N, C-alpha and C positions, 0 to 999 in steps of 0.2 A: 399578570406577572409583571413587577417591575425589575429595571435593570438600571444599572449606572453606566454611563458613558463617556469615557474620558478622550472626548473625540479633538481632532485638530480645530485649531479656529481657520476659518475660510470666509472668502466673501460670501454673501448671502445669495447671490445669485448662482454659486458653486456648491450649495449644500446638497444638490442631488448626488454629488461626486460623494459624498460622506455617506448617502443612502447606500449607494452601490458598494463602495468599500467596505462597510460593514456587514454585508452579505457576501460570503462566499459562492454564491451564484457566478459571480464574474469568473472565477478559475476556468471555466470551460466555455466562457463567451469571448473569442476573440474579438470582436468590436469593444466591449467592455475594457479589455485589458491594454487593446491599443489607446484607449481614451489616455490611461494612465502613463503608458510608455510615450504619448504624444508631450506629456508635462516635462519631460527628460529622461532622455535614452539612460544616460549615463546612472542618473539617481535612480532610476526605476531599476536597475541592473544592480547597482549597489545596496539596495533596501532588500534584496533579494525577493525581489516582485512582490515587494509589501506597500500595498497602496496606502495604507494607515501609516505607516512610519513615513513614505515618501511625502505626504502631506503635510505630515508634522515638521518635516524638513525644509520644505519649499519657502521660499523666501515671500512675505506677504505681496511685494512689489509685483514679483513673478505671477503670483496666483491672479491679482488683479488686472496684470495684461491679458491673461487668458480670459477672464470675465468679460473683458471688453473685444474679446476676438469671436466676431460672427461665426465664422468656420466652425471652430471648436465647440461653441456655445450651441449650434445645431446639431452637432454630434451627440453632446451629452444629453439633449433633449430627446433624440431618437432612442438612444441607448437607455434612458431612463423610462421613456414609456414602455419599452420592450421588457425592461427589468420589473416594473410595475405588474404587467400584464402577465408575467411568468411567476412570480410571487405571492399575488393577491395582497391581502391584507397585511402580511409581512414586510411588504415595500414601503411603508410608514418613514415618516420624515425621522432622521437622525440628528441629534443635537447633542451639545454637551450638558451631562446632568443626567438626572433620574429620568429613566421613560418607561410609557406604558408599552408592553407588547403582548400580542393575544395569547390567552392561556391556550393551553392544548388540554380541550373539554371533552374530545370524543375519546373513546379508547384508541390506544395506543400500543404498538410494538416499541419495546424499550431495548434496544440492541446495545449488549454488554462487550466492549473490546478493550484489550490493554492497550491498543494502539489505533489511530486514526490517521490516514494519509491522505488528508485533503487537498493539500498544496505544500509547496516547499517554503513558504512563506510562516506556516504553522507547524514546525519540525517536530511532532508528536507521533511519529512512525518511524519505524526501522525497514521495514519490509514488506513482504507479500502479504501478510496478513492485515498490517494496515492500511496498505494501499486498497486491498478488497473492501476492508470494512468503509474505507473514504467513497470507494464507486458505489458500494450499497446506500450510503447516506445520498450522494447525488440522485442516484436513480429513484429513489423512494421520493425524493423531489420533484422529479420529472412525472412521476407517476400519480404524485399528489396523495400519497399513502400515508395514513396517521402512523409517524414513526417518530422516534429520537433516539439518538446515540448517548450512550454514557460511556465515559472515559477517564483518563488522568490528564492533568495538565501539568506537564514535566517542566519544571524551570529552568533545564538544560538541555531539554529535548532527548536527542540521539546524538552521538558522538560527530565531530566533523574529524573525516579520515586525513591522517598525513604518512607519508612513507619516510623513513631515514636511508642514508645513502646505500646501505644495503638492501632496501626495498622492503624492510619488515613495516609493518603497519603500527601506528602508534595512534592515541586518540586525544583529542581536543576536546572539551566541556566549555561551553559559552553559556552565561546567564543571560535568558529572555527577558527584555523589558514589556510584561504583560499589556502594558497600555500602550504599547507599539504593535499589538497584534490585532487582527480583526476581531475582538472579544470584548464582551460586555458582561460586567458582574450582576449576579442575580442579587436583589435587595429586597429587604423589607418595606412596608409601606413608609417608613419613617425615613429611609434611604440607606440604612446601616446594613452591610452585607448579611445575607443570608447563609447562616451556618449550622450545621448538625454537630453532634457530639459522636465519640468513638471510645469505647472502654478499653483503656489498655492497662499493663500491669502496674498498679500503684498509681494510676493518674487518668486523666481523661484528654485527649486530644481534640481538637477542632478543625474542621475543613470548610470551605467555601466552595460556591459553584459559579463558574463562567458560561456564558451561552456564547457557542459559535454558530450563528446562522447559515445554514448553507442551502440557499433557496427557499423552499417550504418546510424543509427539515430543521429541526434543531438537535446540535448537538451538545451536550451537557459534561464540562470538564471539572474535575473535581481537585482542589489545591489544598496543601496543609501548610503552606508558608506563611502562617499567622504569628504574629509577636507573643500572643498569649501561649503558645506551644512550646514546649522544650524545644530545646534545640535539634534535638535528633529526630523528634517529630515534624519540625518545620521540613526537613529534608526528605521526608518519605517520597514527596512526589519531586524529588529532585532531578533523577535521570530515568529515561526507559531501561528497562533490563538490568537491573543493577546487580553485580554479580554476587553481592552477599545474600545468603538464604534468608536472615532475619528481615532484611530490608525488602526482598521480595514479598515474603509473607505479609508484612506490613503494608505494601502497596495492595495487596490481593484483597486485605481485610478492606481497606478504605474503597477500591474498587466495588466490590461484592455487598459486604454490609453498607460502606458509605453510599454506594449508588441506590441502593432502596432505600435509603433513610434520605436521601437528598430529593428524589423523586417525591416521596410521602410530604417532605416540607415546601413543594413546590406545590402541591396539591394535583400533582398528575398521579393517575390510576391505570398504568398499563394492563391489558388483558393477555399481553403476552411478553415473557421474559426470554429474550434469545442469548445465550451464553455463546461466546465465540473462543473455543478452547476453555480450558480449566481455571482460567486466570480469574474470573469472575463468579466461581461455585459457590463462594461463600454466601452469595445472595440469597441460594434456596434455604439457606439457614434462618436467614433475617426474615425471609418473607414468612418460614413456618411459626417463627418466635412471635412475630406480631400479630398473626392470626391466633394462635394460642392465647397469647393476651388479650383480644379483644372479645374472642367467642368462648374462652374457657373450655377449651379440647385438647386432646393428647397430642404428644408429638406426631405420633402415628396418623391421627385422622388428620392433622395438619399436612404432614407429607403428603395424606392421600388427595387432599383437595387442591393442594397448590401445583401438584405435579402436572395435570393436564396443562396448565398454562405456562410451563418450562419448556424452551426448545434448547437443545446442546447440538452445536457442529463442531465436531473434530477435525482439523484441519491439515493434521500430518500423523502418519504412521512411525515416526521417528522417536525414540524415546526422550531425547532432550526436549520435544515439543510438550510433552506430559508433565506437568509440574507436579513434583513429590517433595513433601516436607517430613521431616523425622519428628516422631513423636515426643521426643525431649524438648524440640525447639516450640512445637505448638503450644504446648501444656499451659505454661504462664500465660498465655493469650486466652485459651478456650475452657480451660475448667473453672476459672470464676463465671462463664457465661451457663455452666451446665444447668444451674438451676433453673434460669429462665427457660430452657430447652426441657426440663425435666428428664436428663438422660443420665445414666452412669457413664464414668469414663470409657469404659469398654463399649458401650453402646455407640458411644459418639466417634471413637477411633475406628469402629467397624464400619462407620459411614464411608470412609476412604480408603477400605482394604480392598486390594484387588485379590480374589478368589486364586488361592495357588502360589500368590506370591511369597518369595522364601523371607521377605522382610516385613515381618511382623510388626516393626516400629515404623513403617512408611505410612504416610497417609497421601493419597493419590486424589489429585483435584478432579481428573479424568472421570475417576469411579464415584465420587461424590455425585458429580453432575448428571452421570447416567441414571444414577438410583433416584434421582429427583426428577426426570425429565420424559415427558410424555413421548415426544418426537426427538429422535435423534439420527442425525446424518454424517455422512462424510461429503467431500466436495468434487468429487468424479464417480463415474461408475465404477471403474477399478479402485478406486478409495474406497468406495462403499461395500465391494467385496473382500478387501484387504482388512478393512475395519471389522467388519462380521468375524472373519477370524480372529484378528485381534484380541476382540473383546468377547468372544464367545464365552469365556469364563464368567462372565456375569449372567449367563442364561444355560448354566450346564446342562439343564433338562431339555434344551432344544437342539435341533440340528442346527449346522452352521447357517445353512440356507435360511433357516427361520429366525434367526437374530435379527431383532427389530431395529437394523440402523440401517438406513435406506442413502441415497444420495440427491444431492442436488449440485449438479456440475456449476462450478463458480464461471461467472461471466465478467465483463467490463463495463468502463461509462464509456461509450464511444467518443462522446463530445469533448471528453477530456484529452483522450489520447489521438485524435486524428489530426493530420497534418493541415494547415491550409491550403495547399494546392489540391491535395485528395479530397479534402472537404467541398472545395468550391467544384471541383470535378464530378463527384458524386452529385452535388445540386443541381448541377447541369444537365448532367446526362441520364441521373436514375430519378430523382425526385427533389425538388426544391425542400420538402419538408423529411428528407429521408430520415433524419433522426427521431421523428415522430412515429415512424412506421417500421422502426429497424428490425422486427420480427417477422414482416412479411416475406416471406421467400420468393413470391412471385415476383414481386418488385424488383428483387435483386438480380432477375434473368436480364435487366435492361443494363447490366454492367457489359454485358456482350455488345453493345452499341458503342460502348467507348473505344475510339480508333486508337491504333498501336502509338501513333505521333502523340496523341493528348494524353494517354497515360504514362508515354516513356518521359514527356517533358514534366509532368508531374512527378514522376520519381526521380527524375534527376535534379530538380530542384530543391527536393526534400533532401537527397543525398548531399547535396552540395552544401545546404543550411548545416548539416551534421558534421561535414569534414571541416567547415569553418571555425565550428565551434570545437571540434577535437583538437584542431591545430593551437586555438587560443589555450585549452586545457592543457596541452603539450607543453606549449611556450612557458607557462606558469610553471607547470611541475620543474622544467629542467633548469628554468632560473633559481628554482628553489634549491637546486644541487650545484649551482654557483658553475654552470658549465661555460666555456667562452662562447664570444658572440660567432665565430665561424660554425660552430657545432648548432647553434641556436638557428641561422638561416638555414642549413642545410637541414635540420631535421623538420622546419617549418614547411619545407616542400614535398615531404615524404608521402603523406596523405594526399590521395589524388580524388578528386571530385567525381570523375568517370571510373574508377576502379571498383570492381565487386567486392560490396562491403559486407562483411560479416558481423554479427553483434552477437555478444555473449554478456548478458549483465543481469545480476542476481546476486543473493545473499552469498559469500564463499564460504561453503560447508563442504566437508570431503565427499558427501555423496552426490554431491552436483559434479564432481570430476571436472574441474575448469581446467586440469592438465591434460585430458583425454586426447586433445588434440595434438600433443607434443610426444606423443607415445611411439611415433614413426616421425621422427623429426626431420631424418634424411629426406623422406620422400616430401613431406609439407615444405623442406626448402626448396626443393625443385620448382614445387608450384610459384613460389615466391621467386625465384629467378628468373621465372619466365616473363621477359619485360612485355612481350605482346598479350598477354593476360593477366595483367595486374590485380592483385587480391590483397585485401586489408582487414584487419580481424581489429576490432574495438571491445576491448573487455571493461566491465565497470562492476563493482560491488564492495561490500563492506563484509569484514569477519566480526564476529561476536568478540569483545574486548578479551574474553576467556578463552576463545576459541584458538588454539594454537595451531589446530591441523588446517581450518581455513586460513589462519594467518601465511601458513606455510606454502598453500596453493598459492596465495597473492605472491608472495616472493619467487616462486617459482617460474609465474607468468612473467613478473616484471624482469627477472635474470634473463629469461630467453629473448624478451623483447629488446633487450641491449646488444643481442648480438647479432651479425649479419647472417643471412639476408632479410632478416625480421625487424631489425632496427627502425625505428621510424614507422613502419606501417604493420606492427603489432603494438598497440598501445594499450595501457590500462589506464583509463580515465579516472583521476582522484576524485574522493570524496561524492559517490553516487548518492543523488537524492532524486527526487521527480521531475525537476526540470531537466535533469541529463537525461532522466530514463524517457521522456517525450522527444527528445531530438533522436535518441537511438533506436526507438520503434518506429518513428516517422521516416528515420534516413537510412535505415539498414536494408539491404537487398535479400538477405538471408537471415532467420533468427536461428541460432543456434541453440539447442537444447538437449543436454546429455545426462541427465540424471541416471544414477542406478536404479534400475525398477526394482521394486515398486514403491519407492522412497519418495517418490514427488507427488504428494496428494493430488494437486490439480495443476498449479502454475498458470498465471494469466498472462506473462508478458508476450507472449507469442500471440493470444487472443488480440493484444494490441497493436503488433505489428502488422498482422494479416490484412485489417482494412485500410492499412497505408500501402497496401501492393506488395509486402515482403513474402517470401516463401520460407517454409519452416523446415528445419533440418532437426530432426528431435528422435530421440529413443521412442518406444513406444511404452511412455508412462503417462500418468495425470490427464489430462483433457486431450491430448493428443489421439488416444487410444479411441475417443469418439470423434475427433476431428480429422483425422488422416483420410486421405483418398488418394487414387492413383495420380491426379493430377493437381495437386494443390501443394506437394512439399514431397520430402524423403523421409523415410524412415531409418533411423540405426539400428542394426542388429535386426534378430528375427524375434525381440519381445519374449522370449523363453527365460524365465527368471526363478521359477519356483523350483527349491531343491538343488540349485546350480551354485558351483563354487564361485564366490565374488571375483577372484582374480581371473578365472577363465572367462567369466561376463565382460570384465574389464578389456582383456585382450580381444574377445572376439567383436566388441562393440567399437575397440580404436582401429580395429583392422577396417571394419565397413564404414566408417566415418571418413578415413582417409581415401578408401576407394570411391565412396559416393563422390568426395571431392574432386578426384581426379578424374573420373569417368563420367560425371554426369553434371555436378552442378557448375563448376568451372568450364567445361565445353558448351553448356547451354547457354549460358550468360553472355558469352563471347560468339555464338551463333550468330551473325548478323546477316542481315537482308541487306538488298541494293540500297538502301535508303540509310543504313548503319544503325538499324534498330533491332535488337534480339525479338522478333515476333514471337517464336516459340515459348520464351522465356515469358513474355507478357501474356500469353494465353494461359499459363500457369498461373501469374498474378492476378487474373482476371478469376480464375477459378478459386482461388484464396479467398479475394475478396467474398464470392457470392456463396463459398461454402461455410465461411467461419463467421463472417460478419452477423448474419442474422442468428 
């Protein structure tokens, strides 16, 4: 396969920097990140930790100075050797122009997702689905699995979050310069962009393919911003999760139909097609149509023969997560394709019909994916049970327990999320190569050998780093509100490096109940008024631009945070992204997760906090049902939700949450021994590390 690389110009001896910069292996390697940071701390930060953009902006003379620096060159050589060992043939030299990259010759798993959260410098993700997809791409690389990702390259990515003076979220969209990203365009032998066509009403649109190399894994991102396309078609891949239904339909045609065509054009023949949510489900129709054309078989036979190689993962029980399109919207796009599929309109639209649905005019993407998939799974044990109930209608002749939806509980890519002090401590006390044997439960027994002093020191350093960053964020937000200097100085000291720090960071949706903590505001205020036991809560998260309920929750938190005694110690950090997420999971002492069960299919943020020594405070939902134990955190409420009034459940969970804080969480953190160390708290931290990390 050939790619075109618009690489920055660097001295010849610094070319290994380009090799590393153009492979997102570096996003989970601290030494590689340190190399780029050493080139200029301010520029590294201003580039949003994007080495390609940074190298393009660096002065040539400055680069030549580094090329003559023996210490820097030794660090570069060592890091480059590790990089080449980690990625094998994919660690070849990067230069400007057309390059050969190894083809994916063996059968691969093609993993389709509407978003991929690899790193903040490539903002084609919005939340949990994308970050999970990114962790899957990285883990596949670590395991040397034959794997490629397929997604969309959004020109404006996801929005930048800002708040007005009333605390109401508004959105900013910024164009990304693709040539400043760690991407390479897939090209033909003559160097022209590799393109594929899509049939749209009264026109054809074209799309091209970009390669993001992530260690050994390839991530292919599709882009319609081509001059030969109509203006509206150029904008199909403009923004992630556009609010327009027709725009979303077009995006899902590009992802599903276009993704299959792109793989074929590149000569890649997957043996499994993995759909994550229904966004990519149109791929099953394209696969069937291609097989029908090559082997002259019926649609039913094509469905039967492609079904065993389709895998579908449902990631949420929430209705908004299951894409639905009206028939009248779809007809102009799909009726002209029915001859190719040899289907009548009624037979086609029946593929997306959910049995028992009152809306006959709806086409449900999840229903389409289920009908064409041999393997279907939820993302936690509880979610598997909920999904079998939710989709029992697809198998009306089976008992609910026999519905063929299983579960694979989500996980995380530990190397991405572990903090530097905890990474080193685990290397010193558990195993130098602990990341390579993370599933070995016996190895994790060595965590008990970590002394209180060592563990507390690591925890304090990571918390202090979070507090420092939190102060910077808060200062920037306050300056945006034009507050006076005295207020800035006062607020900058209210977040304390030694205080019990609770984190709540996730998408703001009503079922996640960000306001549950404030249901007993007077009791919460008493906790904050105790200067001998200071606590602080850091919130972060975005609401979808069309979700006023989520925006209202954000505003409620901001308004509460502006009043005493919460002022400056409950902080909502603006513009949540993966960089901020790392700081939070590494620095928080308690990870708060209180969705209304059973709405949280899995959740993974708590899994990222636990290896860093945090304790979980969660309702019995998602992964926590499998992860909880008597000594690794606390469970909010009794976990009984079936048939229960939602308001009653909210009241009971709010009472449980504040009682746990009053009677267990805060007292335990401040139960210090003669050395000033909370040894009983740290015993729980060890249990958290041991039980969750593997």
